[in-house]
MITIKE-601089 format. One record per residue (C-alpha): residue number from 0; x, y, z. Coordinates in nm, 2 decimals, decimal comma. Layout:
// MITIKE-601089
  pos      c1      c2      c3
  NUM       X       Y       Z
...
This chain:
// MITIKE-601089
  pos      c1      c2      c3
    0    8,47   11,24   15,19
    1    8,16   11,31   14,99
    2    8,21   11,55   14,70
    3    7,90   11,75   14,60
    4    7,81   11,81   14,23
    5    7,91   12,18   14,24
    6    8,24   12,09   14,41
    7    8,30   11,82   14,15
    8    8,24   12,07   13,87
    9    8,49   12,32   14,01
   10    8,74   12,05   14,08
   11    8,72   11,91   13,73
   12    8,74   12,25   13,57
   13    9,05   12,35   13,77
   14    9,21   12,01   13,70
   15    9,15   12,04   13,32
   16    9,30   12,39   13,31
   17    9,60   12,28   13,51
   18    9,66   11,99   13,28
   19    9,63   12,20   12,96
   20    9,93   12,38   12,81
   21    9,93   12,75   12,91
   22    9,86   12,89   12,56
   23    9,53   12,86   12,38
   24    9,56   12,95   12,02
   25    9,30   13,01   11,75
   26    9,53   12,95   11,46
   27    9,85   12,75   11,41
   28   10,18   12,93   11,36
   29   10,24   13,03   11,00
   30   10,56   13,23   10,99
   31   10,78   13,43   11,23
   32   10,62   13,76   11,13
   33   10,27   13,66   11,25
   34   10,37   13,43   11,54
   35   10,33   13,69   11,81
   36    9,97   13,77   11,71
   37    9,86   13,41   11,67
   38   10,01   13,25   11,98
   39    9,85   13,48   12,23
   40    9,61   13,34   12,48
   41    9,24   13,37   12,38
   42    9,03   13,52   12,66
   43    8,72   13,33   12,53
   44    8,63   13,06   12,29
   45    8,27   13,07   12,17
   46    8,07   12,86   11,92
   47    8,00   13,13   11,66
   48    8,36   13,24   11,60
   49    8,56   12,93   11,68
   50    8,37   12,61   11,71
   51    8,16   12,65   11,40
   52    8,45   12,72   11,16
   53    8,64   12,43   11,31
   54    8,36   12,19   11,24
   55    8,36   12,30   10,88
   56    8,74   12,28   10,86
   57    8,74   11,93   11,00
   58    8,47   11,82   10,75
   59    8,22   11,73   11,02
   60    7,93   11,89   10,84
   61    8,02   11,75   10,50
   62    7,78   11,53   10,31
   63    7,99   11,22   10,37
   64    7,99   11,27   10,75
   65    7,74   11,44   10,97
   66    7,59   11,67   10,70
   67    7,21   11,66   10,72
   68    7,17   11,43   10,42
   69    7,36   11,15   10,61
   70    7,38   11,23   10,98
   71    7,61   10,94   11,07
   72    7,58   10,80   11,42
   73    7,26   11,00   11,48
   74    7,44   11,34   11,47
   75    7,29   11,56   11,20
   76    7,46   11,89   11,14
   77    7,35   12,14   10,87
   78    7,53   12,08   10,55
   79    7,84   12,29   10,51
   80    7,74   12,49   10,83
   81    7,45   12,67   10,67
   82    7,25   12,68   11,00
   83    7,49   12,76   11,29
   84    7,21   12,81   11,54
   85    7,07   12,47   11,45
   86    7,41   12,31   11,49
   87    7,46   12,47   11,82
   88    7,14   12,33   11,95
   89    7,22   11,99   11,82
   90    7,56   11,98   11,99
   91    7,46   12,13   12,32
   92    7,09   12,03   12,38
   93    6,98   11,75   12,15
   94    7,00   11,38   12,25
   95    6,99   11,48   12,62
   96    7,29   11,71   12,57
   97    7,50   11,40   12,59
   98    7,76   11,53   12,33
   99    7,91   11,77   12,58
  100    8,00   11,72   12,94
  101    8,01   12,05   13,13
  102    8,11   11,87   13,45
  103    8,39   11,68   13,30
  104    8,48   11,86   12,97
  105    8,75   11,62   12,87
  106    8,50   11,33   12,88
  107    8,27   11,51   12,63
  108    8,15   11,27   12,36
  109    8,25   11,52   12,08
  110    8,61   11,53   12,22
  111    8,63   11,16   12,27
  112    8,51   11,09   11,92
  113    8,71   11,36   11,74
  114    9,04   11,25   11,91
  115    8,94   10,88   11,86
  116    8,98   10,80   12,22
  117    8,67   10,60   12,16
  118    8,58   10,45   11,81
  119    8,48   10,71   11,55
  120    8,37   10,62   11,20
  121    8,53   10,94   11,06
  122    8,87   10,86   11,21
  123    9,09   11,08   11,42
  124    9,02   11,45   11,35
  125    9,23   11,62   11,62
  126    9,52   11,53   11,84
  127    9,47   11,55   12,22
  128    9,76   11,79   12,25
  129    9,65   12,01   11,96
  130    9,53   12,37   12,00
  131    9,19   12,27   11,85
  132    9,14   12,01   12,12
  133    9,24   12,24   12,39
  134    9,01   12,52   12,28
  135    8,71   12,29   12,23
  136    8,77   12,16   12,59
  137    8,79   12,52   12,71
  138    8,47   12,61   12,53
  139    8,28   12,32   12,70
  140    8,43   12,40   13,04
  141    8,31   12,76   13,00
  142    7,95   12,64   12,96
  143    7,96   12,60   12,58
  144    7,87   12,97   12,51
  145    7,72   13,08   12,18
  146    7,90   13,41   12,17
  147    7,78   13,77   12,17
  148    7,44   13,76   12,02
  149    7,45   14,14   11,96
  150    7,81   14,14   11,84
  151    7,93   14,22   11,49
  152    7,85   13,97   11,21
  153    8,08   13,84   10,95
  154    8,06   14,03   10,62
  155    8,33   13,90   10,40
  156    8,67   13,73   10,37
  157    8,97   13,91   10,22
  158    9,25   13,69   10,10
  159    9,60   13,82   10,03
  160    9,75   13,82    9,78
  161    9,47   13,81    9,53
  162    9,71   13,69    9,26
  163   10,04   13,52    9,32
  164   10,30   13,43    9,06
  165   10,53   13,15    9,17
  166   10,82   12,97    9,01
  167   10,78   12,59    8,98
  168   10,83   12,42    9,32
  169   10,82   12,75    9,51
  170   10,59   12,80    9,81
  171   10,39   13,09    9,95
  172   10,19   13,15   10,26
  173    9,84   13,29   10,21
  174    9,66   13,52   10,45
  175    9,29   13,51   10,52
  176    9,12   13,80   10,70
  177    8,76   13,81   10,83
  178    8,59   14,14   10,79
  179    8,30   14,21   11,03
  180    8,00   14,45   11,03
  181    8,17   14,69   11,27
  182    8,47   14,72   11,04
  183    8,69   14,51   11,27
  184    8,91   14,25   11,12
  185    9,05   13,92   11,24
  186    9,32   13,69   11,10
  187    9,15   13,36   11,03
  188    9,43   13,20   10,83
  189    9,45   12,90   11,06
  190    9,07   12,86   11,08
  191    8,98   12,88   10,71
  192    8,95   12,60   10,46
  193    9,15   12,58   10,14
  194    9,09   12,41    9,81
  195    9,29   12,42    9,48
  196    9,10   12,40    9,16
  197    9,40   12,22    8,99
  198    9,63   12,03    9,22
  199    9,85   11,94    8,92
  200    9,94   12,31    8,90
  201    9,94   12,41    9,27
  202    9,86   12,24    9,60
  203    9,75   12,41    9,92
  204    9,78   12,26   10,27
  205    9,54   12,30   10,56
  206    9,73   12,61   10,68
  207    9,72   12,79   10,35
  208   10,07   12,72   10,22
  209   10,06   12,70    9,84
  210   10,32   12,51    9,65
  211   10,36   12,54    9,27
  212   10,38   12,20    9,09
  213   10,38   12,26    8,72
  214   10,32   12,54    8,47
  215    9,97   12,68    8,44
  216    9,71   12,84    8,67
  217    9,51   12,72    8,97
  218    9,25   12,90    9,17
  219    9,28   12,86    9,54
  220    8,94   12,90    9,71
  221    8,95   13,01   10,07
  222    8,63   12,97   10,28
  223    8,55   13,07   10,64
  224    8,20   13,05   10,78
  225    8,06   13,01   10,43
  226    8,22   13,33   10,31
  227    8,47   13,28   10,03
  228    8,76   13,44    9,86
  229    8,99   13,33    9,59
  230    9,36   13,36    9,50
  231    9,48   13,32    9,14
  232    9,81   13,12    9,15
  233   10,01   13,16    8,83
  234   10,31   12,93    8,75
  235   10,46   13,08    8,43
  236   10,65   12,88    8,18
  237   11,01   13,02    8,14
  238   11,09   13,10    7,78
  239   11,44   13,09    7,63
  240   11,36   13,39    7,41
  241   11,13   13,69    7,44
  242   10,75   13,63    7,41
  243   10,67   13,64    7,04
  244   10,53   13,95    6,89
  245   10,17   13,84    6,82
  246    9,95   14,03    6,58
  247    9,61   14,12    6,74
  248    9,29   14,18    6,54
  249    9,08   14,33    6,81
  250    9,03   14,38    7,19
  251    8,96   14,01    7,24
  252    9,31   13,93    7,12
  253    9,47   14,20    7,33
  254    9,32   14,05    7,65
  255    9,39   13,69    7,56
  256    9,75   13,76    7,46
  257    9,81   13,96    7,78
  258    9,71   13,65    7,98
  259    9,92   13,42    7,77
  260   10,22   13,65    7,84
  261   10,17   13,61    8,21
  262   10,18   13,23    8,17
  263   10,47   13,23    7,92
  264   10,24   13,05    7,68
  265   10,30   13,14    7,31
  266    9,99   13,10    7,09
  267    9,98   12,88    6,78
  268   10,00   13,01    6,43
  269    9,70   13,14    6,23
  270    9,49   12,85    6,09
  271    9,48   12,79    5,71
  272    9,19   12,92    5,50
  273    9,07   12,56    5,46
  274    9,06   12,50    5,83
  275    8,89   12,83    5,90
  276    8,63   12,77    5,63
  277    8,52   12,44    5,77
  278    8,54   12,55    6,13
  279    8,33   12,87    6,09
  280    8,06   12,69    5,89
  281    8,02   12,42    6,16
  282    8,04   12,67    6,45
  283    7,81   12,93    6,31
  284    7,55   12,74    6,10
  285    7,61   12,38    6,20
  286    7,68   12,25    5,85
  287    7,97   12,18    5,62
  288    8,04   12,41    5,32
  289    7,96   12,26    4,98
  290    8,24   12,18    4,74
  291    8,14   12,49    4,53
  292    8,15   12,72    4,84
  293    8,49   12,58    4,93
  294    8,63   12,64    4,59
  295    8,50   12,99    4,58
  296    8,64   13,08    4,92
  297    8,98   12,93    4,86
  298    9,01   13,11    4,52
  299    8,91   13,44    4,69
  300    9,21   13,68    4,72
  301    9,02   13,96    4,91
  302    9,21   14,04    5,23
  303    8,87   14,07    5,41
  304    8,74   13,74    5,29
  305    8,72   13,59    5,64
  306    8,53   13,88    5,79
  307    8,29   13,89    5,49
  308    8,23   13,52    5,52
  309    8,14   13,56    5,89
  310    7,89   13,83    5,80
  311    7,73   13,61    5,53
  312    7,70   13,32    5,77
  313    7,54   13,52    6,04
  314    7,27   13,63    5,79
  315    7,19   13,29    5,66
  316    6,87   13,11    5,75
  317    7,07   12,81    5,89
  318    7,20   13,04    6,17
  319    6,85   13,05    6,32
  320    6,80   12,67    6,27
  321    7,13   12,59    6,44
  322    7,09   12,82    6,74
  323    6,72   12,72    6,78
  324    6,86   12,37    6,83
  325    7,10   12,49    7,09
  326    6,83   12,68    7,28
  327    6,59   12,40    7,24
  328    6,82   12,18    7,43
  329    6,84   12,42    7,72
  330    6,47   12,52    7,72
  331    6,37   12,15    7,70
  332    6,16   12,17    7,39
  333    6,03   11,82    7,41
  334    5,69   11,65    7,38
  335    5,75   11,36    7,62
  336    5,84   11,32    7,98
  337    5,96   11,51    8,18
  338    5,86   11,83    7,99
  339    5,54   11,69    7,86
  340    5,47   11,98    7,63
  341    5,30   11,77    7,36
  342    5,34   11,82    6,98
  343    5,13   12,13    6,91
  344    5,29   12,32    7,19
  345    5,64   12,20    7,09
  346    5,60   12,33    6,74
  347    5,47   12,66    6,86
  348    5,75   12,70    7,12
  349    6,03   12,61    6,87
  350    5,89   12,84    6,61
  351    5,89   13,13    6,86
  352    6,25   13,05    6,96
  353    6,36   13,03    6,59
  354    6,19   13,35    6,49
  355    6,34   13,53    6,79
  356    6,68   13,43    6,67
  357    6,61   13,51    6,30
  358    6,49   13,85    6,40
  359    6,80   13,90    6,62
  360    6,58   13,99    6,91
  361    6,77   14,16    7,19
  362    6,88   13,90    7,43
  363    6,74   14,08    7,74
  364    6,40   14,11    7,56
  365    6,41   13,74    7,47
  366    6,47   13,65    7,84
  367    6,21   13,89    7,97
  368    5,94   13,75    7,74
  369    6,01   13,40    7,87
  370    6,01   13,50    8,24
  371    5,69   13,72    8,22
  372    5,50   13,50    7,98
  373    5,13   13,43    8,03
  374    4,85   13,28    7,82
  375    4,78   12,97    7,62
  376    5,06   12,72    7,54
  377    4,94   12,73    7,18
  378    4,88   13,10    7,13
  379    5,15   13,24    7,36
  380    5,43   13,00    7,29
  381    5,68   13,14    7,55
  382    5,46   13,01    7,84
  383    5,60   12,67    7,75
  384    5,91   12,78    7,94
  385    5,72   12,72    8,26
  386    5,53   12,41    8,14
  387    5,86   12,24    8,05
  388    6,01   12,28    8,40
  389    5,96   11,95    8,61
  390    5,78   12,01    8,93
  391    5,61   12,33    8,82
  392    5,68   12,49    9,15
  393    5,81   12,83    9,24
  394    6,15   12,70    9,36
  395    6,21   12,51    9,04
  396    6,12   12,82    8,83
  397    6,37   13,03    9,03
  398    6,64   12,76    9,01
  399    6,61   12,71    8,63
  400    6,59   13,08    8,56
  401    6,90   13,15    8,76
  402    7,09   12,86    8,61
  403    7,00   12,94    8,24
  404    7,05   13,31    8,25
  405    7,31   13,38    8,52
  406    7,48   13,05    8,55
  407    7,40   13,04    8,93
  408    7,32   12,69    9,06
  409    7,07   12,73    9,34
  410    6,94   12,37    9,37
  411    7,14   12,30    9,68
  412    7,01   12,61    9,85
  413    6,66   12,47    9,84
  414    6,75   12,24   10,13
  415    7,09   12,35   10,26
  416    7,37   12,60   10,22
  417    7,61   12,61    9,92
  418    7,95   12,46   10,01
  419    8,15   12,76    9,89
  420    7,90   13,05    9,88
  421    7,68   13,21   10,15
  422    7,36   13,11    9,96
  423    7,11   12,92   10,17
  424    6,75   12,83   10,21
  425    6,65   13,19   10,28
  426    6,80   13,30    9,95
  427    6,63   13,02    9,75
  428    6,30   13,11    9,92
  429    6,34   13,48    9,84
  430    6,40   13,40    9,47
  431    6,11   13,16    9,46
  432    5,87   13,42    9,60
  433    5,89   13,60    9,27
  434    5,73   13,30    9,10
  435    5,48   13,21    9,36
  436    5,18   13,33    9,16
  437    5,25   13,12    8,85
  438    4,95   12,90    8,80
  439    4,82   12,65    8,54
  440    4,47   12,57    8,42
  441    4,33   12,35    8,14
  442    4,07   12,45    7,88
  443    3,82   12,26    7,68
  444    4,07   12,24    7,39
  445    4,27   11,92    7,38
  446    4,61   11,96    7,55
  447    4,57   12,33    7,58
  448    4,69   12,48    7,91
  449    4,69   12,84    8,02
  450    4,97   12,99    8,24
  451    4,87   13,30    8,44
  452    4,95   13,49    8,76
  453    4,72   13,43    9,05
  454    4,75   13,72    9,29
  455    4,61   13,51    9,58
  456    4,91   13,27    9,58
  457    5,20   13,33    9,81
  458    5,52   13,14    9,90
  459    5,59   13,00   10,25
  460    5,94   12,93   10,38
  461    6,00   12,55   10,35
  462    6,13   12,54   10,71
  463    5,96   12,81   10,91
  464    5,64   12,81   10,70
  465    5,63   13,19   10,73
  466    5,53   13,40   10,43
  467    5,84   13,50   10,23
  468    5,88   13,84   10,06
  469    6,05   13,84    9,71
  470    6,43   13,90    9,73
  471    6,69   13,91    9,46
  472    6,99   13,68    9,53
  473    7,24   13,88    9,74
  474    7,00   14,18    9,74
  475    6,73   14,34    9,95
  476    6,36   14,25    9,98
  477    6,16   14,39    9,69
  478    5,83   14,57    9,75
  479    5,57   14,45    9,50
  480    5,28   14,69    9,43
  481    4,94   14,54    9,49
  482    4,79   14,34    9,21
  483    5,12   14,35    9,01
  484    5,28   14,03    8,89
  485    5,61   14,00    9,08
  486    5,77   13,85    8,77
  487    5,75   14,18    8,59
  488    5,97   14,35    8,85
  489    6,20   14,05    8,88
  490    6,25   14,04    8,50
  491    6,35   14,41    8,48
  492    6,60   14,38    8,77
  493    6,72   14,04    8,65
  494    6,81   14,15    8,30
  495    6,93   14,50    8,41
  496    7,30   14,60    8,36
  497    7,30   14,63    8,74
  498    7,30   14,25    8,75
  499    7,65   14,17    8,64
  500    7,59   13,79    8,62
  501    7,32   13,82    8,34
  502    7,55   13,97    8,07
  503    7,85   13,77    8,18
  504    7,66   13,44    8,16
  505    7,53   13,52    7,81
  506    7,87   13,60    7,66
  507    8,04   13,31    7,85
  508    7,78   13,07    7,69
  509    7,85   13,21    7,34
  510    8,23   13,17    7,40
  511    8,17   12,81    7,51
  512    7,96   12,73    7,21
  513    8,24   12,85    6,98
  514    8,55   12,72    7,17
  515    8,41   12,42    7,35
  516    8,52   12,57    7,68
  517    8,39   12,88    7,86
  518    8,59   13,16    8,00
  519    8,42   13,04    8,32
  520    8,43   12,66    8,34
  521    8,18   12,49    8,38
  522    7,98   12,72    8,16
  523    7,67   12,71    8,38
  524    7,85   12,74    8,72
  525    7,92   13,11    8,76
  526    7,99   13,22    9,12
  527    8,25   13,42    9,30
  528    8,44   13,11    9,41
  529    8,46   12,99    9,05
  530    8,62   13,29    8,88
  531    8,68   13,33    8,50
  532    9,00   13,23    8,34
  533    9,03   13,58    8,21
  534    8,82   13,83    8,41
  535    8,91   14,12    8,19
  536    8,80   13,94    7,88
  537    8,47   13,83    8,03
  538    8,40   14,19    8,16
  539    8,48   14,34    7,82
  540    8,25   14,10    7,63
  541    7,97   14,16    7,89
  542    8,00   14,54    7,85
  543    7,99   14,50    7,47
  544    7,67   14,30    7,50
  545    7,51   14,57    7,71
  546    7,64   14,86    7,51
  547    7,52   14,70    7,18
  548    7,16   14,67    7,31
  549    7,21   14,30    7,40
  550    7,29   14,21    7,04
  551    7,42   13,86    7,05
  552    7,53   13,87    6,69
  553    7,76   14,15    6,78
  554    7,93   13,92    7,03
  555    7,96   13,65    6,77
  556    8,13   13,90    6,53
  557    8,38   14,01    6,79
  558    8,48   13,66    6,88
  559    8,47   13,51    6,53
  560    8,68   13,80    6,39
  561    8,95   13,76    6,66
  562    9,28   13,60    6,59
  563    9,22   13,39    6,90
  564    8,93   13,22    6,73
  565    9,13   13,19    6,40
  566    9,43   13,02    6,56
  567    9,54   12,68    6,44
  568    9,44   12,38    6,64
  569    9,79   12,24    6,60
  570    9,99   12,28    6,92
  571   10,34   12,42    6,95
  572   10,59   12,25    7,17
  573   10,54   12,53    7,44
  574   10,16   12,53    7,44
  575   10,09   12,16    7,41
  576   10,00   12,14    7,78
  577    9,74   12,42    7,76
  578    9,38   12,32    7,81
  579    9,20   12,63    7,91
  580    9,39   12,95    7,82
  581    9,30   12,96    7,45
  582    9,65   12,96    7,31
  583    9,51   12,75    7,02
  584    9,17   12,64    6,88
  585    9,03   12,36    7,09
  586    8,95   12,05    6,88
  587    8,58   11,94    6,92
  588    8,40   11,63    6,81
  589    8,11   11,72    6,59
  590    7,77   11,71    6,76
  591    7,54   11,42    6,69
  592    7,33   11,63    6,46
  593    7,64   11,77    6,28
  594    7,78   11,42    6,22
  595    7,46   11,28    6,08
  596    7,39   11,58    5,86
  597    7,75   11,59    5,74
  598    7,73   11,22    5,63
  599    7,40   11,29    5,46
  600    7,55   11,60    5,28
  601    7,86   11,41    5,16
  602    7,66   11,11    5,04
  603    7,35   11,29    4,92
  604    7,13   11,08    5,15
  605    6,87   11,18    5,41
  606    6,71   11,03    5,73
  607    6,35   10,95    5,79
  608    6,20   11,07    6,12
  609    5,86   11,02    6,26
  610    5,71   11,07    6,61
  611    5,53   10,81    6,81
  612    5,38   11,08    7,03
  613    5,01   11,09    6,95
  614    4,75   11,38    6,94
  615    4,86   11,48    6,68
  616    5,12   11,26    6,53
  617    5,41   11,45    6,38
  618    5,54   11,37    6,04
  619    5,87   11,51    5,93
  620    5,92   11,59    5,56
  621    6,19   11,41    5,36
  622    6,53   11,58    5,34
  623    6,49   11,74    5,68
  624    6,82   11,78    5,85
  625    6,85   11,65    6,20
  626    6,95   12,00    6,32
  627    6,60   12,12    6,21
  628    6,42   11,87    6,44
  629    6,21   12,08    6,67
  630    6,11   11,81    6,92
  631    6,35   11,64    7,16
  632    6,13   11,34    7,15
  633    6,19   11,28    6,78
  634    6,52   11,12    6,69
  635    6,69   10,79    6,61
  636    6,95   10,55    6,74
  637    7,24   10,74    6,57
  638    7,16   11,07    6,75
  639    7,14   10,89    7,08
  640    7,47   10,71    7,02
  641    7,65   11,03    6,94
  642    7,54   11,21    7,26
  643    7,23   11,41    7,17
  644    7,09   11,55    7,50
  645    6,78   11,41    7,65
  646    6,65   11,76    7,72
  647    6,56   11,66    8,07
  648    6,77   11,93    8,23
  649    6,89   12,29    8,16
  650    7,26   12,19    8,19
  651    7,50   12,21    7,89
  652    7,66   11,89    8,01
  653    7,34   11,71    7,92
  654    7,49   11,70    7,57
  655    7,78   11,45    7,55
  656    8,05   11,51    7,28
  657    8,29   11,24    7,40
  658    8,41   10,99    7,14
  659    8,33   10,62    7,22
  660    8,40   10,28    7,09
  661    8,03   10,24    7,00
  662    8,06   10,53    6,77
  663    8,37   10,39    6,60
  664    8,21   10,05    6,55
  665    7,89   10,22    6,40
  666    8,10   10,39    6,13
  667    8,31   10,08    6,06
  668    8,05    9,81    6,07
  669    7,69    9,94    6,07
  670    7,46    9,88    5,78
  671    7,34   10,24    5,84
  672    7,67   10,40    5,72
  673    7,74   10,12    5,47
  674    7,39   10,18    5,31
  675    7,45   10,55    5,28
  676    7,78   10,50    5,10
  677    7,67   10,22    4,88
  678    7,34   10,38    4,79
  679    7,49   10,73    4,77
  680    7,32   10,94    4,49
  681    7,62   11,17    4,50
  682    7,87   10,90    4,43
  683    7,65   10,76    4,15
  684    7,62   11,10    3,99
  685    8,00   11,15    4,01
  686    8,07   10,82    3,84
  687    7,82   10,89    3,56
  688    7,93   11,26    3,51
  689    8,23   11,18    3,29
  690    8,47   11,32    3,55
  691    8,82   11,17    3,57
  692    8,92   10,98    3,88
  693    9,13   11,27    3,99
  694    8,83   11,51    3,97
  695    8,62   11,26    4,17
  696    8,88   11,24    4,44
  697    8,90   11,62    4,46
  698    8,52   11,65    4,48
  699    8,50   11,40    4,77
  700    8,78   11,58    4,96
  701    8,62   11,92    4,91
  702    8,28   11,79    5,01
  703    8,39   11,61    5,33
  704    8,70   11,79    5,45
  705    8,67   12,13    5,28
  706    9,01   12,11    5,12
  707    9,19   11,97    4,82
  708    9,38   11,64    4,87
  709    9,76   11,68    4,89
  710    9,96   11,55    4,60
  711   10,07   11,25    4,81
  712    9,71   11,17    4,91
  713    9,59   11,21    4,55
  714    9,85   10,97    4,42
  715    9,78   10,71    4,68
  716    9,41   10,72    4,61
  717    9,45   10,71    4,23
  718    9,68   10,41    4,27
  719    9,41   10,24    4,47
  720    9,13   10,31    4,22
  721    9,35   10,20    3,94
  722    9,23   10,16    3,58
  723    9,00    9,86    3,61
  724    8,65   10,00    3,53
  725    8,48    9,70    3,69
  726    8,63    9,80    4,02
  727    8,59   10,17    3,99
  728    8,25   10,20    4,17
  729    8,37    9,98    4,46
  730    8,70   10,18    4,48
  731    8,52   10,52    4,49
  732    8,28   10,39    4,76
  733    8,58   10,27    4,96
  734    8,73   10,61    4,94
  735    8,42   10,78    5,06
  736    8,38   10,53    5,35
  737    8,75   10,58    5,45
  738    8,71   10,96    5,45
  739    8,40   10,94    5,67
  740    8,60   10,73    5,92
  741    8,88   10,98    5,96
  742    8,92   11,20    6,26
  743    8,95   11,49    6,03
  744    8,59   11,44    5,92
  745    8,45   11,37    6,26
  746    8,61   11,66    6,45
  747    8,60   12,03    6,41
  748    8,95   12,16    6,40
């Protein structure tokens, strides 16, 4: 008997349905309470609400599989599911529609591959008898429908609970609910994806069951259709006694201690005056205190001596030098590639940054002047902000601005969707449209370049090539009056208190600079699915910044005067495991510039710097500290070895403060360090001053470590120096060399 094609289709469809188990479920069973709602038969399975989330959950659209950057086996899906319509067309129409078989659904290539009934490079993704397999087969048999084009759209994901406290080894089932534009909700617990930020603290399985592993905190990120939610999982450390009664100095301490109590994490004791003195000098002005400054502070009996010292340091000229260096790294103040600012512009740009800091210019004004800058790179130094950005295109301007001043990373959105946020190509294009008019032109003066807004320039969507209207990230399209520079409107909205990320990013960066770790980690990765360690603390500091008129020194004072900042770096038995909750001061290796300047200060020596960049050549005066270097192209081998950033990117991680064997060998064996010790004017002066050996020992300890030697240390050193005058010079040099090689000298603690 001959079977016609329509008859074959009906026969195959009936057979596939008969062979399938009677229940088609959209989510696996989680617990008895929800079993009834999740095991019901689904009347329809469409691409938009079922297949697309499943592709993401199985990792089909990840970068290592069929994501657009790779496209294994010729199947290219949008990365992380950013373009559902494109993926639908790819699966149902591209390649001759060979990936689905509407006549024989069970013989569809996507089912055969996913179940590994035929070879699949990605391995087996689903079992033949699984609900996922059954529903995919049913979708194909139904004609592979997209879904209701006019139906409600996904708005957000709500995850319950938002915070969960678990005992060690305990488990808990999370719940994910999709909220749609018509106010309807759907349980998507079984269809969502789950990721734990710290699997050593808590793990989460594919169905959303969290298990506590050890004390601490982990953030579980839950995503569905590129909408995300987070759950804060706390695993408190049980204490044998009550949480200690901790004195608080200000609101910062109240909020930090409240979090420590939740975790059962007692803070360390207050640091000594010696430790505080050295710490605050290095953190605020980048240099060591002199021996005279150390003696004066340690002899001071004023109860307010720490607060008064903080005020004095914030007013010193070195404050502007040190923070101009920090901002110079981020703003890529550099003559050579890739910034290519050239020496004259570099000097003008650095001077503008330093003067802004010295004047304590309001932070929002500082940022607005950068964003809206126009004019000559020599006469309007802030325009070098645009000249230093590689590519010099609107998308790059938007990406760098967003990264620097809100901590939002938009680079991936230029080409594809963010893996955990709903940012995509349209969002990147909307932001770029604000910068479309930025234009460059040369003048007759050597290396002069003018930055200006050309009203004739527009921005076209990189995919559709249609004109794009300016749009704030997550906001609506902005109407730009005719002949007005869009950057002016962007800058006002961007720095407004209505933009919560602007102030949060600023105070988070200050916190990172002082503690070596941000309240949000990484410091330049602020997004909803990377929440702060202490949300209340971040919100408080952000509000203080806004209320103070964007006075960054006010934020410095709040943090520096807190007990949290003044805690000892020495761990207690019960907080030794803490890495990110600020129960103690975080030990930091000195930056490259701090190490080199500190060695020079202790030995009384200086470095010589010169630039090989021509037109004009830059000559650096003698006794210039490395932290005063204004050009990232000027440096030396030592600074490179100790992790000075290349200033090629706007990321904080461009600076490396990790210790290395090469650094150790440089201090132990190099002629550079040996020459500074042997030729030290300071040591020579001490030996000729008539001071006793004990006084010389004290001077070296005060100069390098900001403390007096202990009695035991003093006696050991005096025994080593001995009474032989012929060996005295060598012995004192040995002492200086030994001190410079200690961790106490090379680290801020």
